[in-house]
C-alpha positions as CSV (number, residue, x, y, z in Angstrom):
1,M,18.3,17.6,3.8
2,D,20.4,14.7,1.1
3,Y,17.9,11.8,0.6
4,K,18.6,9.8,-2.3
5,I,15.2,7.8,-3.7
6,H,15.3,4.6,-2.9
7,Q,14.0,2.9,-7.3
8,G,13.9,-1.1,-6.1
9,R,11.3,-0.1,-3.3
10,N,9.3,2.4,-5.6
11,V,9.3,-0.9,-8.1
12,K,7.9,-3.2,-4.8
13,R,5.7,-0.4,-3.6
14,F,3.7,-0.3,-7.0
15,R,4.1,-4.4,-8.1
16,E,2.6,-4.1,-4.8
17,M,-0.7,-1.5,-4.5
18,L,-0.9,-3.7,-8.1
19,G,-1.2,-6.3,-6.7
20,I,1.0,-7.9,-8.9
21,K,3.1,-11.1,-7.1
22,Q,6.8,-10.8,-8.0
23,E,7.2,-14.5,-9.6
24,A,4.7,-13.3,-12.0
25,L,7.3,-9.3,-12.7
26,A,9.8,-12.6,-13.2
27,L,7.9,-14.2,-16.0
28,D,6.9,-11.2,-17.5
29,L,10.1,-9.4,-17.8
30,G,11.6,-13.0,-19.5
31,E,12.5,-16.3,-19.1
32,D,16.5,-15.0,-17.1
33,W,14.2,-13.8,-14.0
34,N,12.3,-15.2,-10.8
35,Q,11.5,-14.4,-7.6
36,K,14.1,-14.3,-6.1
37,K,16.4,-12.2,-8.5
38,I,13.5,-10.0,-8.5
39,S,13.2,-9.4,-4.5
40,L,16.9,-8.5,-4.9
41,L,16.3,-6.1,-7.2
42,E,13.9,-4.6,-5.8
43,Q,16.5,-4.4,-2.5
44,K,18.7,-1.7,-5.5
45,E,19.1,1.4,-4.4
46,T,19.3,3.0,-8.2
47,I,18.7,0.7,-11.2
48,E,19.5,0.4,-14.3
49,N,17.9,2.7,-16.5
50,Q,16.9,0.3,-19.3
51,L,16.0,-1.9,-16.9
52,L,13.0,0.4,-15.5
53,E,12.5,1.4,-18.3
54,K,11.6,-2.4,-19.2
55,I,10.1,-2.8,-16.0
56,S,7.6,0.3,-16.8
57,E,6.6,-1.4,-20.3
58,V,5.2,-4.3,-17.9
59,L,3.3,-2.1,-15.3
60,K,2.8,0.2,-17.3
61,I,4.4,3.0,-14.8
62,P,6.2,5.5,-16.3
63,V,9.8,5.2,-15.4
64,E,10.4,8.7,-14.1
65,A,7.4,7.3,-10.7
66,F,10.5,4.0,-10.1
67,Q,13.4,7.3,-10.6
68,N,12.0,10.5,-8.8
69,F,8.5,9.2,-6.2
70,D,9.6,10.2,-2.3
71,E,6.6,8.6,0.2
72,E,8.5,10.7,3.2
73,Q,7.5,13.2,1.1
74,A,4.4,12.7,-0.4
75,V,2.9,11.3,3.1
76,N,4.0,15.3,4.0
77,V,2.5,16.5,1.5
78,I,-0.8,14.9,2.0
79,A,-0.3,15.8,5.7
80,N,-0.6,19.4,5.2
81,T,-3.0,20.1,2.2
82,F,-5.3,17.2,3.1
83,G,-7.8,18.3,6.1
84,E,-11.2,17.7,7.4
85,H,-12.6,20.1,4.4
86,A,-9.9,19.1,2.2
87,F,-13.1,17.8,-0.9
88,S,-16.3,19.8,0.6
89,N,-14.4,23.4,-1.9
90,S,-13.5,21.5,-4.9
91,F,-17.2,20.3,-5.0
92,N,-18.5,23.4,-5.5
93,Y,-16.9,24.7,-8.6
94,G,-17.9,21.3,-10.1
95,T,-14.2,20.2,-10.2
96,I,-13.9,16.4,-9.5
97,N,-11.0,14.6,-8.8
98,F,-9.5,11.7,-10.0
99,H,-7.7,8.8,-8.0
100,P,-4.3,8.4,-9.3
101,I,-4.1,5.0,-7.6
102,E,-7.6,4.0,-9.0
103,K,-6.3,4.6,-12.1
104,L,-3.5,2.4,-12.0
105,I,-5.7,-0.9,-11.1
106,S,-7.5,0.3,-13.6
107,L,-5.4,-0.6,-15.6
108,H,-4.3,-3.4,-14.6
109,E,-7.7,-5.3,-14.7
110,E,-8.0,-4.3,-18.3
111,K,-4.3,-5.4,-18.7
112,I,-6.0,-9.1,-16.7
113,A,-8.6,-9.1,-19.5
114,L,-6.8,-9.1,-22.2
115,Y,-4.3,-12.3,-21.2
116,E,-7.6,-14.0,-20.7
117,R,-8.7,-12.8,-23.6
118,M,-5.6,-14.0,-25.0
119,L,-5.6,-17.2,-23.4
120,K,-8.7,-17.6,-24.5
121,E,-7.7,-17.1,-28.4
122,K,-4.5,-19.0,-28.0
123,D,-6.5,-22.2,-26.4
124,E,-9.2,-22.0,-29.7
125,M,-6.7,-21.9,-31.7
126,M,-5.0,-25.4,-30.0
127,S,-7.8,-26.8,-31.1
128,R,-8.4,-25.6,-34.7
129,L,-5.0,-27.3,-34.9
130,E,-6.0,-30.1,-33.2
131,K,-8.2,-30.1,-35.5
132,L,-6.9,-30.1,-38.5
133,L,-4.4,-32.6,-37.9
134,D,-7.0,-35.3,-36.9
135,K,-8.2,-34.8,-40.3
């Protein structure tokens, strides 16, 4: 079976997993982007490498994830690998498994915290400039 990876759908999946709206992604990509353009992008089967790299930067997800992620294969692997006792043996040997989605969520929360700190610093800088202008 010759299955083609749908890169636009992958962008949508990862964006939704991170809880990012199309408008927010458009804002992060630049002035010439809007919600409608993101919607059209997510319908494209193949996305130009340069644009994928920019999206990768914004979402902090490797370009390869958009190019290679196949939901059907992932579901098959998970269904055939993890059963009732999938983790019971791993803990006997002291192995700890980290879930990649949890890591993505953690990175997204860090990004939000950074934006909030940047906004606070901007507000402080604006108030300092206003005080200087009043003198």
